[in-house]
C-alpha positions in Angstrom: -18.6 30.2 -39.7 -15.8 27.9 -38.6 -15.4 24.7 -40.6 -15.5 21.5 -38.5 -12.6 19.2 -39.1 -13.3 16.0 -40.9 -12.9 12.6 -39.2 -9.5 12.1 -40.8 -8.3 15.5 -39.7 -9.5 14.7 -36.1 -7.4 11.5 -36.2 -4.4 13.4 -37.4 -4.8 16.0 -34.6 -5.2 13.3 -32.0 -2.1 11.4 -33.3 0.0 14.6 -33.1 -1.2 15.3 -29.6 -0.5 11.8 -28.3 3.0 11.7 -29.9 3.7 15.1 -28.4 2.8 13.8 -24.9 4.9 10.7 -25.4 7.9 12.8 -26.1 7.3 15.3 -23.3 6.4 12.9 -20.4 8.2 9.9 -19.1 5.6 8.9 -16.6 2.1 7.7 -17.5 -0.8 6.4 -15.4 -3.2 4.1 -17.2 -6.6 4.6 -15.7 -10.0 2.8 -16.0 -12.8 5.3 -16.8 -15.9 3.1 -16.4 -19.0 5.1 -15.3 -17.2 8.4 -15.1 -19.3 11.3 -16.3 -18.2 14.3 -18.3 -18.6 16.8 -15.4 -16.6 14.5 -13.2 -13.9 14.2 -15.9 -13.8 18.0 -16.1 -13.2 18.3 -12.4 -10.3 15.8 -12.6 -8.7 17.7 -15.5 -8.9 20.9 -13.5 -7.5 19.2 -10.4 -4.5 17.8 -12.3 -3.8 21.0 -14.3 -0.2 21.9 -14.1 2.2 19.0 -14.2 -0.3 16.5 -15.6 -2.7 16.1 -18.5 -5.5 13.6 -19.2 -5.9 12.0 -22.6 -8.9 9.8 -23.5 -9.5 8.1 -26.9 -10.3 4.9 -28.7 -8.0 2.0 -28.0 -7.4 1.2 -31.6 -6.4 4.8 -32.3 -4.1 5.0 -29.3 -2.5 1.6 -30.1 -1.9 2.7 -33.7 -0.3 6.0 -32.7 1.9 4.4 -30.1 3.1 1.7 -32.5 3.9 4.2 -35.3 5.6 6.6 -32.9 7.7 3.8 -31.4 8.8 2.8 -34.9 9.6 6.3 -36.0 11.6 7.2 -32.9 13.2 3.8 -32.4 12.0 3.8 -28.8 10.6 0.3 -28.4 9.8 1.1 -24.7 6.6 2.7 -25.9 5.4 -0.7 -27.1 4.9 -1.7 -23.4 1.9 0.5 -23.4 0.0 -1.4 -26.1 -1.0 -4.5 -23.9 -2.4 -2.0 -21.3 -4.8 -0.3 -23.6 -7.7 -2.7 -23.0 -11.3 -1.7 -22.0 -12.4 1.8 -21.3 -9.1 3.3 -20.4 -7.3 6.6 -20.6 -3.8 8.0 -20.1 -2.6 10.5 -17.5 0.7 12.0 -18.6 2.6 13.5 -15.6 5.9 15.0 -14.5 4.8 15.1 -10.8 5.1 12.5 -8.0 3.2 9.4 -9.1 1.8 8.6 -5.7 0.5 12.2 -5.2 -1.1 12.1 -8.7 -2.8 8.7 -7.8 -4.1 10.2 -4.5 -5.3 13.3 -6.3 -7.3 11.3 -8.8 -8.9 9.2 -6.0 -10.3 12.4 -4.5 -12.8 12.8 -7.4 -14.8 9.6 -6.8 -18.6 10.3 -6.6 -21.4 8.2 -5.1 -23.7 6.4 -7.5 -27.0 4.5 -7.2 -27.2 0.8 -7.9 -28.7 0.6 -11.4 -30.4 -2.6 -12.7 -28.0 -4.8 -14.6 -24.9 -3.1 -13.2 -22.1 -5.4 -12.0 -21.4 -4.6 -8.3 -17.8 -3.4 -7.8 -18.1 -4.0 -4.0 -20.3 -6.0 -1.6 -23.5 -4.1 -0.6 -24.6 -4.6 3.0 -27.8 -3.0 4.3 -27.3 -2.1 8.0 -30.0 -2.8 10.6 -32.2 -0.1 11.9 -35.3 1.9 11.1 -35.9 2.4 7.4 -38.5 5.1 7.6 -40.7 3.2 5.2 -44.4 2.5 6.1 -45.6 -1.1 6.5 -47.0 -1.2 3.0 -43.4 -1.4 1.7 -42.7 -4.8 3.4 -43.1 -6.6 0.1 -39.7 -5.5 -1.0 -38.1 -7.0 2.1 -40.1 -10.2 1.8 -38.9 -10.8 -1.9 -35.3 -10.4 -0.7 -35.8 -12.5 2.4 -34.9 -9.7 4.7 -36.1 -10.1 8.3 -38.0 -7.0 9.5 -40.4 -5.9 12.1 -42.9 -3.0 12.5 -41.7 -0.4 15.0 -43.7 2.7 15.7 -45.5 2.5 12.3 -42.3 2.0 10.2 -40.4 -1.0 8.9 -37.2 -1.8 10.8 -34.5 -4.2 9.6 -33.4 -6.6 12.4 -30.0 -7.8 11.3 -27.4 -6.7 8.7 -28.1 -8.0 5.3 -25.6 -8.8 2.5 -27.8 -7.6 -0.3 -25.4 -7.8 -3.3 -22.1 -9.6 -3.6 -19.1 -8.1 -5.5 -19.3 -9.2 -9.1 -23.0 -9.9 -9.1 -25.5 -8.0 -11.3 -27.9 -5.7 -9.6 -31.5 -6.9 -9.9 -34.6 -4.8 -10.1 -35.7 -5.6 -6.5 -32.3 -4.7 -5.0 -32.1 -1.5 -7.0 -35.6 -0.5 -6.0 -35.0 -1.2 -2.3 -31.7 0.7 -2.2 -33.4 3.6 -4.0 -36.2 3.7 -1.4 -33.6 3.6 1.4 -31.6 6.4 -0.2 -28.5 4.3 -0.3 -25.9 5.0 -3.0 -23.6 2.0 -2.5 -21.2 2.5 -5.4 -18.6 5.1 -6.1 -16.9 5.8 -9.4 -13.9 7.7 -10.7 -10.7 7.2 -12.6 -9.0 4.1 -11.2 -5.2 3.6 -11.8 -4.7 0.1 -13.1 -1.1 0.3 -14.3 1.9 2.6 -14.1 4.4 3.3 -16.9 7.7 4.9 -15.8 10.5 5.4 -18.4 9.7 2.2 -20.2 8.9 0.1 -17.1 5.4 -1.1 -16.3 4.3 -2.0 -12.8 1.2 -2.3 -10.6 -0.1 0.8 -8.8 0.2 -1.0 -5.5 3.9 -0.3 -5.7 3.2 3.4 -5.2 1.8 2.7 -1.8 4.9 1.0 -0.5 6.6 2.8 2.4 10.3 2.7 3.4 9.4 0.3 6.2 7.8 -2.1 3.7 10.9 -2.0 1.5 13.2 -2.7 4.4 11.0 -5.6 5.5 11.0 -7.1 2.0 14.7 -6.6 1.7 15.3 -8.3 5.0 13.0 -11.2 4.0 15.1 -11.6 0.8 18.4 -11.6 2.6 17.1 -14.2 5.1 16.0 -16.4 2.2 19.3 -16.0 0.4 21.2 -16.8 3.7 19.1 -20.0 4.2 19.8 -21.1 0.6 23.5 -20.4 1.0 23.8 -22.4 4.2 21.8 -25.3 2.7 24.1 -25.7 -0.3 27.3 -24.6 1.6 27.9 -21.7 -0.8 29.5 -18.7 0.9 27.9 -15.3 0.5 28.3 -12.1 2.4 25.0 -12.7 4.3 25.8 -16.3 5.1 29.5 -15.9 6.0 29.0 -14.9 9.7 26.7 -18.0 10.2 29.2 -20.3 8.4 32.1 -19.0 10.6 30.1 -19.5 13.8 29.0 -23.0 12.7 32.6 -23.8 11.8 33.8 -22.7 15.3 31.0 -24.8 16.9 32.4 -27.9 15.0 35.9 -27.2 16.1 34.8 -26.7 19.7 32.9 -30.0 19.6 36.0 -31.8 18.3 38.0 -30.3 21.1 35.5 -31.4 23.8 35.5 -35.0 22.5 39.3 -35.2 22.2 42.4 -34.3 24.2 43.1 -31.4 21.8 42.5 -28.1 23.5 42.9 -24.3 23.2 42.2 -21.5 25.8 38.5 -21.0 24.9 37.8 -24.7 24.7 39.7 -25.3 28.0 37.4 -22.9 29.7 34.3 -24.8 28.4 35.8 -28.1 29.5 36.3 -26.7 33.0 32.7 -25.6 33.1 31.5 -29.1 32.0 33.7 -30.7 34.7 32.5 -28.4 37.5 29.1 -26.7 36.6 29.3 -24.6 39.8 32.0 -22.5 38.1 29.6 -21.6 35.4 27.0 -20.4 38.0 29.7 -18.3 39.6 30.7 -16.8 36.3 27.0 -15.9 35.6 26.7 -14.3 39.1 29.8 -12.2 38.6 28.6 -11.0 35.2 25.2 -10.1 36.7 26.9 -8.3 39.6 29.1 -6.3 37.4 26.1 -5.3 35.2 24.2 -4.2 38.2 27.2 -2.3 39.5 27.6 -0.4 36.2 23.9 0.4 36.2 24.1 1.6 39.7 27.0 3.9 38.8 25.1 5.3 35.9 22.0 5.9 38.1 24.0 7.5 40.8 25.6 9.9 38.3 22.2 10.7 36.9 20.8 11.3 40.4 23.8 13.6 41.2 23.2 15.6 38.0 19.5 16.0 38.9 20.3 17.1 42.4 22.8 19.6 41.2 20.3 21.0 38.7 17.6 21.2 41.4 20.1 23.0 43.7 21.0 25.5 41.0 17.2 26.2 40.4 16.7 26.7 44.2 19.6 29.1 44.4 18.2 31.0 41.4 14.8 31.2 43.1 16.1 32.4 46.4 18.3 34.9 44.6 15.2 36.7 43.5 14.4 37.7 47.1 18.0 38.8 48.2 17.2 42.4 47.4 
């Protein structure tokens, strides 16, 4: 008969396992495990088998092991994990793509009924329509102030009803009604709440960013830096083109207000003296643009006609014999 390890021996084994994972994996997903059953957890472990491993445990034990391991290895980056070990949390150590692991974990959410006293994680809205309940069940709807009518011998809800708000506790009447309607409004599974990557900790929302999002945020940052540089007259690579253009505008304004001139300014002065020249210049530019477009279109038309001609020759060539 195998001898069961003592509580102290279990702690030693757990500490060795956690330290081994810390040394072997550089990426960790910190997940919330509220209302996750053992069978559900088993499915998650099986789905992540390969590049990832799930480790649950008491927060005090995990914090102690992390703190001692960080001190023994001299790697203070592990200490960034300690503030994250709050509540019913677990660790997913992985060598795979963090976004893919997060999506894989999300697949194992299961529906759950609204139990009395449970804090609602989402708003619960009962849709309108026939409930299938007989008229004797109308007392449930009356207690909850839900407008109903009797249709063909069954209770029918007239309008959508916001039965429970997010963050509120589920009452006995709400739980009983949802049970009778067969509605399982909540879903539970491991929820990624933080990401640890080579000592850095960040929000899981970062994993959902696309290349387009990054380009947009970068462009917004450049625009903000450019605005600041122009406001304080401090030259930067982003602000330099605007500063040069603004400087040229100032020089041009000085030239227009004085007798000093140069070729580009002289042309503007002539336009201001005789605005009709400006209209002629615009017309000539438009004409040249239209001409160039016409040339391109003509060339394209010729190419299409030549291609059609070659196709026709090939078709008639089939009947020459």
